[in-house]
C-alpha positions as CSV (number, residue, x, y, z in Angstrom):
1,X,135.7,-39.2,-203.2
2,X,137.2,-36.6,-200.9
3,X,135.1,-34.7,-198.4
4,X,135.9,-31.5,-200.1
5,X,134.3,-32.7,-203.4
6,X,131.2,-34.4,-202.1
7,X,128.9,-31.5,-202.6
8,X,130.3,-30.9,-206.1
9,X,130.0,-34.6,-207.0
10,X,126.3,-34.6,-205.9
11,X,125.6,-31.4,-208.0
12,X,127.3,-32.8,-211.0
13,X,125.4,-36.1,-210.8
14,X,122.0,-34.2,-210.5
15,X,122.9,-32.0,-213.6
16,X,123.9,-35.1,-215.6
17,X,120.6,-36.9,-214.7
18,X,118.4,-34.0,-215.6
19,X,120.4,-33.6,-219.0
20,X,118.8,-36.8,-220.2
21,X,115.5,-35.0,-220.7
22,X,115.3,-33.4,-224.1
23,X,112.9,-32.8,-226.8
24,X,115.5,-33.5,-229.6
25,X,117.4,-36.7,-229.6
26,X,121.2,-36.1,-229.9
27,X,121.1,-32.6,-228.5
28,X,119.7,-30.9,-225.3
29,X,116.6,-28.7,-226.3
30,X,114.2,-28.2,-223.4
31,X,111.7,-25.4,-224.1
32,X,109.1,-24.0,-221.7
33,X,106.1,-26.3,-221.4
34,X,107.5,-29.0,-223.7
35,X,107.4,-32.8,-222.9
36,X,111.0,-32.6,-221.8
37,X,110.3,-29.8,-219.6
38,X,107.4,-31.7,-218.0
39,X,109.7,-34.8,-217.6
40,X,112.5,-32.6,-216.0
41,X,110.0,-30.9,-213.7
42,X,108.7,-34.3,-212.6
43,X,112.3,-35.4,-212.0
44,X,113.2,-32.3,-209.9
45,X,109.9,-32.8,-207.9
46,X,111.0,-36.3,-207.0
47,X,114.5,-35.1,-206.0
48,X,112.9,-32.4,-203.7
49,X,110.7,-35.0,-202.1
50,X,113.7,-37.3,-201.6
51,X,115.5,-34.3,-199.9
52,X,112.6,-33.9,-197.4
53,X,111.0,-30.9,-199.0
54,X,107.3,-30.4,-199.4
55,X,107.2,-30.0,-203.1
56,X,104.7,-29.2,-205.9
57,X,104.6,-28.0,-209.5
58,X,102.9,-24.5,-209.5
59,X,100.2,-23.2,-212.0
60,X,102.8,-21.7,-214.2
61,X,105.1,-24.7,-214.4
62,X,107.7,-23.9,-211.8
63,X,108.8,-26.7,-209.3
64,X,108.8,-25.5,-205.7
65,X,110.1,-27.3,-202.6
66,X,109.8,-26.0,-199.1
67,X,111.5,-27.0,-195.9
68,X,110.0,-25.2,-192.9
69,X,112.1,-23.3,-190.4
70,X,112.1,-23.6,-186.6
71,X,108.4,-22.8,-186.7
72,X,105.9,-23.2,-189.5
73,X,105.1,-20.2,-191.9
74,X,108.4,-18.3,-191.6
75,X,109.5,-16.2,-194.5
76,X,111.5,-18.2,-197.0
77,X,115.0,-17.8,-198.2
78,X,114.8,-19.1,-201.8
79,X,117.5,-20.9,-203.8
80,X,117.3,-21.9,-207.3
81,X,117.3,-21.0,-211.1
82,X,115.7,-22.5,-214.2
83,X,115.4,-25.7,-215.9
84,X,114.2,-24.7,-219.4
85,X,117.0,-24.3,-222.2
86,X,117.7,-22.7,-225.5
87,X,117.8,-24.9,-228.6
88,X,121.0,-27.2,-228.7
89,X,122.0,-26.1,-225.3
90,X,124.6,-26.8,-222.7
91,X,123.6,-28.7,-219.4
92,X,124.8,-26.2,-216.8
93,X,122.9,-23.0,-217.8
94,X,120.0,-23.1,-215.2
95,X,120.2,-26.6,-213.8
96,X,123.5,-25.7,-212.0
97,X,121.5,-23.3,-209.7
98,X,118.7,-25.8,-209.0
99,X,121.1,-28.6,-208.2
100,X,123.2,-26.6,-205.9
101,X,120.0,-25.5,-204.2
102,X,119.1,-29.1,-203.8
103,X,122.4,-30.0,-202.4
104,X,122.3,-27.2,-199.8
105,X,118.9,-28.2,-198.7
106,X,120.1,-31.8,-198.3
107,X,123.0,-30.5,-196.2
108,X,120.8,-28.5,-194.0
109,X,118.0,-31.1,-193.5
110,X,117.0,-31.4,-189.8
111,X,118.4,-28.0,-188.7
112,X,116.1,-25.5,-187.2
113,X,116.6,-22.4,-189.4
114,X,115.3,-19.0,-188.5
115,X,113.6,-19.0,-191.9
116,X,112.0,-21.5,-194.2
117,X,114.1,-22.7,-197.0
118,X,112.7,-23.0,-200.6
119,X,114.3,-24.5,-203.7
120,X,112.7,-23.4,-206.9
121,X,113.1,-24.5,-210.6
122,X,111.6,-21.8,-212.7
123,X,110.5,-22.7,-216.1
124,X,110.6,-19.8,-218.6
125,X,113.9,-18.0,-218.1
126,X,115.2,-18.4,-221.6
127,X,112.0,-16.9,-223.3
128,X,112.7,-19.0,-226.4
129,X,109.4,-20.6,-227.2
130,X,106.9,-17.8,-226.4
131,X,107.1,-13.9,-226.5
132,X,107.3,-13.7,-222.9
133,X,109.8,-12.1,-220.2
134,X,110.8,-14.3,-217.3
135,X,107.2,-15.3,-217.0
136,X,107.4,-17.9,-214.2
137,X,109.5,-15.9,-211.8
138,X,107.4,-12.7,-212.7
139,X,104.4,-14.7,-211.6
140,X,106.0,-14.9,-208.2
141,X,106.7,-11.2,-208.3
142,X,103.1,-10.4,-209.2
143,X,104.4,-9.0,-212.5
144,X,102.8,-11.7,-214.8
145,X,101.0,-10.0,-217.9
146,X,97.9,-12.1,-218.6
147,X,98.0,-11.2,-222.2
148,X,101.2,-13.4,-222.4
149,X,98.7,-16.3,-222.3
150,X,97.6,-15.4,-225.8
151,X,101.2,-15.4,-227.2
152,X,101.9,-18.2,-229.7
153,X,105.0,-20.3,-230.4
154,X,106.3,-20.9,-233.9
155,X,103.9,-23.7,-234.4
156,X,100.9,-21.4,-233.6
157,X,100.1,-22.9,-230.2
158,X,99.0,-20.4,-227.6
159,X,100.7,-20.3,-224.4
160,X,97.5,-20.9,-222.6
161,X,96.8,-24.0,-224.4
162,X,100.5,-25.4,-223.9
163,X,100.3,-24.6,-220.2
164,X,97.0,-26.5,-219.9
165,X,98.6,-29.4,-221.8
166,X,101.6,-29.4,-219.5
167,X,99.3,-29.7,-216.5
168,X,99.3,-26.1,-215.3
169,X,96.5,-23.8,-214.6
170,X,96.4,-20.5,-216.6
171,X,93.6,-19.1,-214.5
172,X,95.7,-19.8,-211.4
173,X,98.7,-17.7,-212.2
174,X,97.6,-14.5,-210.4
175,X,97.4,-16.5,-207.1
176,X,101.0,-17.3,-207.4
177,X,102.0,-13.7,-206.5
178,X,104.1,-13.7,-203.3
179,X,103.9,-11.0,-200.8
180,X,107.2,-9.3,-199.8
181,X,106.9,-10.5,-196.2
182,X,106.9,-14.1,-197.4
183,X,110.3,-13.9,-198.8
184,X,113.4,-13.5,-196.7
185,X,115.6,-13.4,-199.9
186,X,116.9,-15.2,-203.0
187,X,120.3,-16.6,-204.0
188,X,121.1,-17.9,-207.4
189,X,124.2,-19.8,-208.6
190,X,124.7,-19.4,-212.4
191,X,127.6,-20.1,-214.8
192,X,129.2,-16.9,-215.7
193,X,128.7,-17.2,-219.5
194,X,131.6,-15.1,-219.9
195,X,135.5,-15.4,-219.6
196,X,136.4,-13.0,-216.7
197,X,136.6,-15.7,-214.0
198,X,138.7,-18.0,-216.1
199,X,141.2,-15.1,-216.9
200,X,141.4,-14.3,-213.2
201,X,141.9,-18.0,-212.2
202,X,139.0,-17.7,-209.8
203,X,136.2,-20.3,-209.4
204,X,133.5,-17.9,-208.4
205,X,132.5,-14.2,-208.6
206,X,129.7,-12.2,-207.0
207,X,127.4,-10.5,-209.4
208,X,127.2,-6.8,-209.0
209,X,124.0,-6.1,-211.1
210,X,122.1,-7.3,-214.1
211,X,121.9,-5.2,-217.4
212,X,118.8,-3.7,-218.8
213,X,117.4,-5.3,-221.8
214,X,115.3,-4.2,-224.7
215,X,114.1,-6.6,-227.5
216,X,112.2,-5.8,-230.6
217,X,110.8,-7.7,-233.7
218,X,111.8,-5.6,-236.9
219,X,110.2,-5.9,-240.3
220,X,111.7,-4.6,-243.6
221,X,109.2,-4.6,-246.5
222,X,110.4,-4.3,-250.0
223,X,109.2,-5.9,-253.3
224,X,109.7,-9.4,-254.4
225,X,110.6,-9.7,-258.1
226,X,112.4,-11.7,-260.6
227,X,116.2,-12.0,-259.6
228,X,117.2,-12.2,-263.3
229,X,115.2,-9.4,-264.9
230,X,115.2,-6.5,-262.5
231,X,118.3,-4.1,-262.8
232,X,120.3,-3.6,-259.6
233,X,119.5,0.0,-259.2
234,X,115.7,-0.5,-259.6
235,X,115.4,-3.1,-256.9
236,X,113.6,-2.9,-253.5
237,X,115.6,-5.5,-251.9
238,X,114.4,-6.2,-248.3
239,X,117.4,-8.5,-247.4
240,X,120.1,-6.0,-248.7
241,X,118.4,-3.3,-246.6
242,X,118.3,-5.6,-243.5
243,X,121.9,-6.4,-244.0
244,X,122.8,-2.8,-243.9
245,X,120.7,-2.3,-240.8
246,X,122.4,-5.3,-239.1
247,X,125.8,-3.6,-239.8
248,X,124.5,-0.3,-238.4
249,X,123.4,-2.4,-235.2
250,X,126.9,-3.6,-234.8
251,X,128.5,-0.1,-235.4
252,X,126.2,1.8,-233.1
253,X,126.4,-1.0,-230.4
254,X,130.3,-0.7,-230.5
255,X,130.2,3.1,-229.9
256,X,128.5,2.8,-226.4
257,X,130.9,1.5,-223.7
258,X,129.5,-1.5,-221.8
259,X,126.5,-1.9,-224.2
260,X,125.9,-4.7,-226.6
261,X,123.4,-4.8,-229.6
262,X,122.6,-8.0,-231.6
263,X,120.7,-9.1,-234.6
264,X,120.3,-12.9,-233.5
265,X,117.4,-14.2,-235.8
266,X,116.4,-13.4,-239.3
267,X,113.6,-14.6,-241.8
268,X,113.6,-14.1,-245.5
269,X,110.4,-14.1,-247.6
270,X,109.9,-15.7,-250.1
271,X,113.3,-17.3,-249.5
272,X,113.9,-18.6,-253.2
273,X,117.2,-18.5,-255.0
274,X,115.7,-16.7,-258.1
275,X,113.5,-14.1,-256.2
276,X,114.6,-10.6,-254.8
277,X,113.6,-10.7,-251.1
278,X,110.3,-9.0,-250.6
279,X,110.3,-9.0,-246.7
280,X,112.6,-9.7,-243.8
281,X,111.9,-10.1,-240.2
282,X,114.8,-9.8,-237.8
283,X,115.3,-9.6,-234.0
284,X,117.0,-6.9,-232.1
285,X,118.5,-7.3,-228.7
286,X,120.0,-4.1,-227.0
287,X,121.5,-4.4,-223.4
288,X,123.5,-2.1,-221.1
289,X,124.0,-1.6,-217.4
290,X,122.8,2.0,-217.6
291,X,119.0,2.3,-218.6
292,X,119.4,5.8,-220.1
293,X,122.3,4.6,-222.3
294,X,120.3,1.5,-223.3
295,X,117.3,3.4,-224.3
296,X,119.3,5.9,-226.1
297,X,121.2,3.3,-228.2
298,X,117.8,1.5,-229.0
299,X,116.5,4.9,-230.2
300,X,119.6,5.6,-232.3
301,X,119.3,2.1,-233.9
302,X,115.8,2.6,-234.7
303,X,116.3,6.0,-236.2
304,X,119.3,4.7,-238.4
305,X,117.2,1.7,-239.6
306,X,114.4,4.1,-240.7
307,X,117.0,6.3,-242.6
308,X,118.3,3.3,-244.4
309,X,114.8,2.1,-245.3
310,X,114.0,5.5,-246.6
311,X,117.1,5.8,-248.7
312,X,116.5,2.2,-250.1
313,X,112.8,2.7,-250.8
314,X,111.7,0.0,-248.4
315,X,109.5,0.0,-245.4
316,X,110.6,-0.5,-241.8
317,X,108.8,-1.3,-238.5
318,X,110.0,-2.2,-235.1
319,X,107.7,-3.7,-232.3
320,X,109.2,-3.8,-228.8
321,X,108.2,-6.9,-226.9
322,X,110.6,-6.8,-223.9
323,X,111.9,-3.9,-221.9
324,X,113.5,-4.9,-218.6
325,X,115.2,-2.3,-216.4
326,X,118.7,-2.8,-215.1
327,X,118.7,-4.5,-211.7
328,X,120.9,-3.6,-208.8
329,X,121.3,-6.6,-206.5
330,X,121.3,-6.4,-202.7
331,X,124.6,-5.3,-201.1
332,X,124.1,-7.2,-197.9
333,X,123.6,-10.5,-199.7
334,X,126.4,-9.8,-202.0
335,X,128.7,-9.3,-198.9
336,X,127.5,-12.4,-197.5
337,X,128.4,-14.5,-200.6
338,X,131.7,-12.5,-200.7
339,X,132.5,-13.6,-197.1
340,X,131.5,-17.2,-197.6
341,X,133.8,-17.3,-200.6
342,X,136.8,-15.7,-198.8
343,X,136.4,-18.1,-195.8
344,X,137.1,-20.9,-198.3
345,X,140.2,-19.2,-199.6
346,X,138.8,-17.7,-202.8
347,X,139.1,-14.1,-204.1
348,X,135.8,-13.6,-205.9
349,X,135.5,-10.9,-208.6
350,X,132.6,-8.5,-208.6
351,X,131.1,-9.0,-212.1
352,X,128.1,-7.5,-213.8
353,X,125.7,-9.9,-215.7
354,X,125.2,-9.2,-219.3
355,X,122.5,-11.8,-219.3
356,X,119.0,-11.7,-217.8
357,X,118.2,-14.1,-214.9
358,X,115.3,-14.9,-212.7
359,X,116.9,-12.8,-210.0
360,X,115.6,-9.8,-212.0
361,X,112.0,-10.7,-210.9
362,X,112.9,-12.0,-207.5
363,X,114.6,-8.8,-206.7
364,X,111.2,-7.2,-206.5
365,X,110.3,-9.5,-203.6
366,X,113.3,-9.2,-201.4
367,X,117.1,-9.0,-201.1
368,X,118.6,-11.0,-203.9
369,X,122.1,-11.8,-205.1
370,X,123.9,-14.1,-207.4
371,X,127.1,-16.1,-207.6
372,X,128.8,-16.8,-210.9
373,X,130.8,-19.9,-211.5
374,X,133.8,-20.2,-214.0
375,X,132.9,-22.0,-217.2
376,X,135.4,-23.1,-219.8
377,X,136.2,-20.5,-222.4
378,X,133.2,-18.4,-221.3
379,X,131.0,-20.5,-223.6
380,X,127.3,-20.9,-223.0
381,X,124.1,-21.5,-224.9
382,X,126.2,-24.3,-226.6
383,X,126.8,-27.9,-226.1
384,X,130.4,-27.1,-225.4
385,X,129.3,-25.4,-222.1
386,X,131.6,-26.9,-219.3
387,X,132.5,-26.5,-215.6
388,X,134.7,-28.6,-213.5
389,X,133.8,-30.8,-210.5
390,X,136.0,-28.7,-208.4
391,X,134.3,-25.5,-209.3
392,X,130.8,-27.0,-208.8
393,X,132.0,-28.0,-205.3
394,X,133.4,-24.6,-204.7
395,X,130.2,-22.7,-205.6
396,X,128.0,-25.0,-203.7
397,X,130.0,-24.7,-200.6
398,X,130.0,-20.9,-200.9
399,X,126.2,-21.1,-201.1
400,X,126.0,-23.4,-198.2
401,X,128.2,-21.0,-196.2
402,X,126.2,-18.0,-197.2
403,X,122.9,-19.7,-196.0
404,X,124.5,-20.8,-192.8
405,X,125.7,-17.2,-192.3
406,X,122.3,-15.8,-193.0
407,X,120.8,-18.2,-190.5
408,X,123.3,-17.2,-187.8
409,X,125.1,-20.7,-187.8
410,X,128.7,-21.4,-187.4
411,X,130.4,-21.5,-190.8
């Protein structure tokens, strides 16, 4: 192993080790507050303690390790990402940022920094299991909505109950809120989840900002009836209406430059081969870097769906459950990452993030920035998700250089 790949090898080994924790044999699924999430949190806790950090799992399930600066109680520069996953996930989305933060903490062990260094593994970034929005990082930002605790997963388990079973403390969540003066800043490494870096032949890019996001649950209500006896022109087919709505979502989304709109999940009731669908529930996800354009697109989609419903004599309802504003990241921290990358001979792109990250919440506490890492084919949320050892090393060395720069140390 060469010296120039040592950090990358450490990061890749940590990621591979964490990937063994899954709730589904044969594929990586690690939902918030699941047994696999708890096992991963315990593994990260042990790694943090081995690195010399004072570590704990907090009331909401995040794993937090702290290395004091040149004197106790200094504001903390926070490094990290998340360890929960989507269903049938890749291994780098989230854990890459946690592993890189750990590797940097190990490299800086014993130095008297002008700030404390914290590494965090948040637990609910993907928002797959419960109807939440970055709940564990928003708990730090003082933005946790206590009604989230009453939300239920697909099995009907309330978040409050799942958190208690996990070993968390629902009533302790308000106390997790950090004061701005406690946070010196936040840096997060994440795979790009897109093809731009690969196309530019660059291992890393600096994130310019994070798009705003609106999500809604939509319901189409028709009339279930016999598939063989009701003439086509007399049907109130909820699925046919929902299909037309999904095409409208695609069409309207394409008309707004920089925006995207997606119907990602759909449920048909009663779901029988010989019954006209009487009800369809589908999800709607609208994103754009400009909040006014995002909200305008969402309004246009909702109006078009209602028009389709009226023409087809079905009911339509939309319930918004997530509305995150676009986030501009800190120019000073962006410049620090850019300088660190250029010192290593890279020419980092400046890239917007079309995905939401814990940096959205952390930006409310202090200067925050993100570094994207090239991923093969731009593929993410998929077992085919892949990065190279060399790129993991490049990104971790950029992060280490940025922390040393912020600390006033020689590069």
